[in-house]
C-alpha positions as CSV (number, residue, x, y, z in Angstrom):
1,M,2.4,36.7,-10.8
2,S,1.0,36.7,-14.5
3,T,2.5,33.5,-15.1
4,S,1.3,31.4,-12.6
5,Q,-2.5,32.7,-13.8
6,G,-1.9,32.2,-17.4
7,L,-0.6,28.6,-16.2
8,R,-3.7,27.7,-14.6
9,D,-6.2,29.5,-16.7
10,W,-4.2,26.4,-18.8
11,L,-5.1,23.7,-16.7
12,L,-8.7,24.9,-16.2
13,S,-9.8,25.3,-19.5
14,E,-12.4,24.0,-20.5
15,E,-11.5,22.7,-24.0
16,P,-8.3,21.6,-24.4
17,T,-6.2,21.6,-27.6
18,S,-4.1,18.7,-27.1
19,R,-4.0,15.6,-25.5
20,R,-1.3,16.6,-23.3
21,Q,-3.4,19.5,-22.0
22,A,-6.5,17.4,-21.4
23,K,-4.3,15.2,-19.8
24,Y,-2.7,17.5,-17.6
25,A,-5.6,19.3,-17.0
26,S,-6.9,15.9,-14.9
27,W,-4.6,15.5,-13.3
28,Y,-4.2,19.8,-12.4
29,K,-8.6,18.8,-11.4
30,G,-7.8,16.1,-9.6
31,W,-5.3,17.1,-7.3
32,L,-7.3,20.7,-6.5
33,T,-10.3,17.5,-5.6
34,L,-7.7,16.1,-3.7
35,R,-6.5,19.4,-2.1
36,S,-9.9,20.1,-0.6
37,N,-10.2,17.0,1.4
38,T,-8.8,18.0,4.5
39,L,-8.3,14.2,6.3
40,A,-6.8,13.3,3.3
41,M,-4.4,15.9,2.9
42,L,-3.8,14.8,6.8
43,G,-2.4,11.4,5.9
44,L,-0.9,12.8,3.0
45,F,1.6,14.5,5.6
46,V,1.9,12.1,7.7
47,L,2.8,9.4,5.0
48,A,5.1,11.8,3.7
49,F,6.6,12.3,7.0
50,L,7.3,9.1,7.7
51,I,8.8,8.0,4.5
52,L,10.8,11.2,4.8
53,C,12.2,10.1,8.3
54,A,12.5,6.4,6.4
55,I,14.8,7.9,3.8
56,F,17.1,9.9,6.4
57,A,17.0,6.9,9.2
58,P,21.1,7.3,8.8
59,F,20.4,11.6,9.8
60,L,18.1,11.1,12.1
61,A,18.9,8.6,14.0
62,T,20.8,9.3,17.2
63,H,21.9,5.7,18.4
64,D,23.2,2.7,16.3
65,P,19.4,0.5,16.4
66,F,21.0,-2.6,16.2
67,A,23.6,-1.6,19.7
68,Q,23.2,-3.2,23.2
69,D,23.5,-2.0,26.3
70,L,22.1,-3.7,29.4
71,G,23.3,-1.1,31.6
72,Q,20.4,1.5,29.4
73,R,17.7,-1.5,29.3
74,L,14.4,-0.9,29.7
75,L,14.8,3.9,29.9
76,A,11.8,5.6,29.9
77,P,11.0,8.5,27.4
78,G,13.7,11.8,28.5
79,E,16.2,9.4,30.4
80,G,19.9,9.3,28.7
81,G,19.3,11.0,26.0
82,H,16.8,8.3,24.2
83,F,13.2,10.1,22.4
84,F,11.0,7.3,23.0
85,G,13.5,4.9,25.6
86,T,15.0,1.7,25.8
87,D,14.4,-1.7,25.1
88,H,15.0,-4.5,27.2
89,L,18.1,-4.9,25.6
90,G,18.9,-1.4,25.8
91,R,17.7,-0.9,22.2
92,D,16.8,2.4,21.1
93,I,13.4,2.9,20.8
94,Y,13.8,6.0,18.5
95,S,16.1,4.9,15.8
96,R,14.9,1.4,15.9
97,L,11.9,3.0,14.5
98,L,12.8,5.3,11.9
99,Y,14.1,2.1,10.7
100,G,11.8,0.0,11.2
101,A,9.9,2.2,9.0
102,R,12.6,1.3,6.0
103,I,11.3,-2.7,6.3
104,S,7.5,-1.6,6.3
105,I,6.9,0.4,3.1
106,Y,9.9,-1.5,1.6
107,I,7.1,-4.5,1.8
108,V,4.3,-2.7,1.3
109,L,6.1,-0.9,-2.4
110,L,7.1,-5.2,-2.5
111,V,3.5,-6.1,-2.5
112,V,2.1,-3.3,-4.1
113,M,4.6,-3.9,-7.0
114,V,3.0,-8.2,-7.1
115,A,-0.5,-8.1,-6.0
116,P,-2.1,-5.8,-8.0
117,L,-0.8,-6.7,-11.6
118,V,-1.1,-10.7,-10.8
119,G,-5.0,-9.5,-10.3
120,L,-5.0,-7.1,-13.3
121,I,-4.3,-10.1,-15.6
122,V,-6.0,-13.1,-14.2
123,G,-9.7,-11.4,-14.1
124,T,-9.4,-8.7,-17.2
125,V,-8.5,-12.6,-19.3
126,S,-11.0,-14.3,-17.2
127,G,-13.7,-11.3,-18.4
128,Y,-12.1,-10.9,-21.1
129,A,-11.6,-15.5,-22.5
130,G,-14.5,-15.8,-20.7
131,G,-15.7,-19.4,-20.9
132,W,-13.8,-22.6,-19.3
133,I,-11.0,-20.0,-18.5
134,D,-13.0,-17.6,-16.7
135,V,-14.8,-20.0,-15.0
136,V,-11.4,-22.7,-14.1
137,L,-10.0,-19.1,-12.6
138,M,-12.5,-17.2,-10.4
139,R,-13.1,-21.0,-8.9
140,V,-9.3,-20.5,-7.9
141,T,-10.1,-17.6,-7.3
142,D,-12.7,-18.6,-5.2
143,I,-10.5,-20.9,-3.0
144,F,-8.0,-18.2,-2.4
145,L,-11.0,-15.6,-0.4
146,A,-12.2,-18.7,1.1
147,F,-9.1,-18.0,3.8
148,P,-9.1,-15.2,6.5
149,R,-5.6,-13.5,4.7
150,L,-3.6,-13.7,7.8
151,I,-4.6,-17.4,8.5
152,L,-3.9,-17.8,4.8
153,A,-0.2,-15.9,4.8
154,L,0.8,-18.2,7.9
155,A,0.4,-20.8,6.6
156,F,1.8,-19.7,2.8
157,V,5.0,-18.7,5.4
158,A,4.8,-21.6,7.7
159,A,5.3,-23.2,4.2
160,L,8.5,-21.4,2.4
161,G,10.1,-20.5,6.1
162,A,10.1,-17.3,7.6
163,G,12.2,-14.2,5.9
164,I,10.7,-10.4,5.0
165,E,11.2,-11.6,1.8
166,N,9.4,-14.7,1.9
167,A,6.4,-12.8,3.6
168,V,6.0,-10.4,0.4
169,L,5.8,-13.0,-1.2
170,A,2.9,-14.7,1.4
171,I,1.0,-11.4,1.1
172,S,1.0,-11.4,-2.4
173,L,0.0,-14.3,-2.7
174,T,-2.6,-13.2,-0.4
175,A,-3.5,-10.1,-1.5
176,W,-4.6,-10.5,-5.1
177,P,-7.7,-12.1,-5.6
178,P,-9.9,-9.3,-5.0
179,Y,-7.8,-6.8,-7.9
180,A,-8.6,-10.0,-10.0
181,R,-12.5,-9.4,-9.1
182,I,-12.9,-5.6,-9.5
183,A,-10.9,-6.7,-12.9
184,R,-13.1,-9.0,-14.2
185,A,-16.1,-6.7,-13.5
186,E,-14.2,-4.3,-15.5
187,T,-13.0,-6.1,-18.1
188,L,-17.3,-7.4,-18.8
189,T,-18.6,-4.6,-18.9
190,I,-15.6,-3.1,-21.0
191,R,-15.4,-6.0,-23.8
192,N,-18.6,-5.3,-25.3
193,S,-18.5,-1.7,-26.2
194,D,-19.1,-0.5,-29.7
195,Y,-15.6,0.8,-29.5
196,I,-13.6,-2.5,-28.3
197,H,-16.0,-3.9,-31.2
198,A,-14.5,-1.7,-34.1
199,I,-11.0,-2.1,-32.3
200,K,-12.3,-5.5,-33.6
201,L,-12.8,-4.5,-37.4
202,Q,-9.8,-2.4,-36.9
203,G,-7.4,-5.8,-36.6
204,A,-6.6,-5.8,-33.2
205,G,-6.1,-9.1,-31.3
206,P,-6.9,-9.7,-27.4
207,F,-3.4,-9.4,-26.9
208,R,-3.6,-5.7,-27.8
209,I,-7.6,-4.9,-26.8
210,V,-6.5,-5.8,-23.1
211,T,-3.6,-4.7,-22.6
212,K,-3.8,-0.8,-24.9
213,H,-7.7,-0.5,-24.2
214,I,-8.9,-2.7,-20.9
215,W,-5.9,-2.2,-18.9
216,P,-6.3,1.4,-18.3
217,L,-9.5,1.8,-17.9
218,C,-9.1,-1.0,-15.3
219,I,-6.2,1.0,-13.9
220,S,-8.7,3.4,-11.5
221,S,-10.3,1.0,-9.3
222,L,-7.8,-0.8,-8.8
223,V,-5.3,1.9,-7.6
224,I,-8.1,2.8,-5.2
225,R,-8.4,-0.6,-3.9
226,V,-4.9,-0.2,-3.5
227,T,-4.5,2.9,-1.0
228,L,-7.1,1.3,1.0
229,D,-5.4,-1.4,1.6
230,M,-2.6,-1.0,2.3
231,A,-3.2,-0.8,5.6
232,G,-3.8,-4.0,5.4
233,I,-0.9,-5.4,4.4
234,I,0.9,-3.0,7.0
235,L,-0.9,-4.5,9.8
236,T,-0.4,-8.2,7.9
237,A,2.8,-8.1,7.8
238,A,3.4,-6.5,11.3
239,G,1.0,-9.9,12.2
240,L,3.6,-11.9,11.0
241,G,6.5,-10.1,12.2
242,F,4.7,-10.4,16.2
243,L,4.4,-14.2,15.1
244,G,8.2,-14.2,14.0
245,L,7.3,-15.6,10.7
246,G,8.1,-11.7,9.3
247,A,11.7,-9.2,9.1
248,Q,13.7,-11.5,11.7
249,P,15.6,-10.0,14.7
250,P,17.9,-7.7,15.4
251,S,15.6,-6.0,12.4
252,P,13.7,-3.3,14.2
253,E,10.8,-4.5,12.9
254,W,7.3,-2.4,14.3
255,G,5.2,-6.0,14.9
256,A,8.8,-8.1,16.1
257,M,9.3,-4.8,18.2
258,I,5.7,-4.9,19.5
259,S,6.0,-8.7,20.2
260,D,9.3,-8.5,22.4
261,G,7.1,-5.5,24.9
262,R,4.5,-7.0,25.0
263,Q,5.7,-9.2,28.5
264,Y,6.6,-6.0,29.6
265,I,3.4,-3.8,29.0
266,L,2.2,-3.2,32.2
267,D,5.2,-2.2,33.9
268,H,6.9,-0.5,31.1
269,W,3.9,0.4,28.8
270,W,6.5,2.7,25.6
271,V,8.6,-0.5,24.5
272,A,5.5,-1.9,22.7
273,T,3.2,1.2,22.8
274,I,5.0,3.3,20.4
275,P,5.9,0.3,17.7
276,G,2.4,0.7,17.5
277,I,1.7,4.0,17.6
278,A,3.9,4.6,14.6
279,I,1.2,1.5,13.0
280,F,-1.6,3.1,13.8
281,A,-0.5,6.6,12.1
282,I,0.4,4.8,9.1
283,S,-2.3,2.7,8.9
284,L,-4.7,5.6,9.2
285,A,-2.6,8.0,6.8
286,F,-2.8,5.0,4.2
287,N,-6.7,4.4,4.7
288,L,-6.9,8.4,5.4
289,L,-5.8,9.7,2.0
290,G,-7.2,6.5,0.3
291,D,-10.4,7.1,0.5
292,G,-9.3,11.0,-1.1
293,M,-8.8,9.5,-3.8
294,R,-11.8,7.1,-4.0
295,D,-13.3,10.4,-4.8
296,V,-10.7,11.9,-6.8
297,L,-10.8,8.6,-8.9
298,D,-14.4,8.0,-8.9
299,P,-15.4,7.7,-12.0
300,K,-19.0,9.1,-11.3
301,E,-17.6,12.2,-9.2
302,D,-18.0,15.1,-11.2
303,N,-14.2,16.5,-10.4
304,S,-15.0,20.0,-12.9
């Protein structure tokens, strides 16, 4: 009891004695802010639950997600030992949902590792360099922003070929422009600051200034945008899967599962509805968590 209270007092100290204490205190205050947001915690709980289901899918699945049994096709939820019923090929929908969560989270992670990084590099270089470099990079960004994301992703996937990797690349190529705009706006407000001029006088070059002093200040804004964009990434991936341009059969991708079940929606609603509920749940979870992360990371908010 005394140890935990002492740690809490140390984290909430108004006068940190070291940089490490200040960093840990900032993280702890951010966690307290996030914890006070009920909807954000609900989103975090749902997301953590889905991630755990994806990780332990081999242990939680009751059937082989690829095994077909035409004698068990289109069983209603609860029949024949199938929690969520079976699809038109007799495959267990519950097991396919678990393995499909792996595909959705895999796509999100790859896109999140590529798109924000590209946007950060383009935006900070554009904002710091200025001149013709800024004009060229921003006009390229405007071209990408002029097209609806799903339509542009469809064009890229059609050119590259169907598949998960090509879908990830296509989504990344359409997702980076907003991050570039945010990074450029942050850079324009930072580059003429007094401390940037002081760093220049100390002999720091453009590369060091951008990577060591501008990028860290852009991260919070990009993280907020990333968490709010994850739902859109999942919906785009599901849309590509629905059209047959994402994960290919027999992969249990949620969008492809909806596509397979759409012709049975009136008589056997569960085939398409249950994957749709899964997409809705993970999209809503990311939106709720993203809204909470905005409250935590927004520099205009007082988290003390």
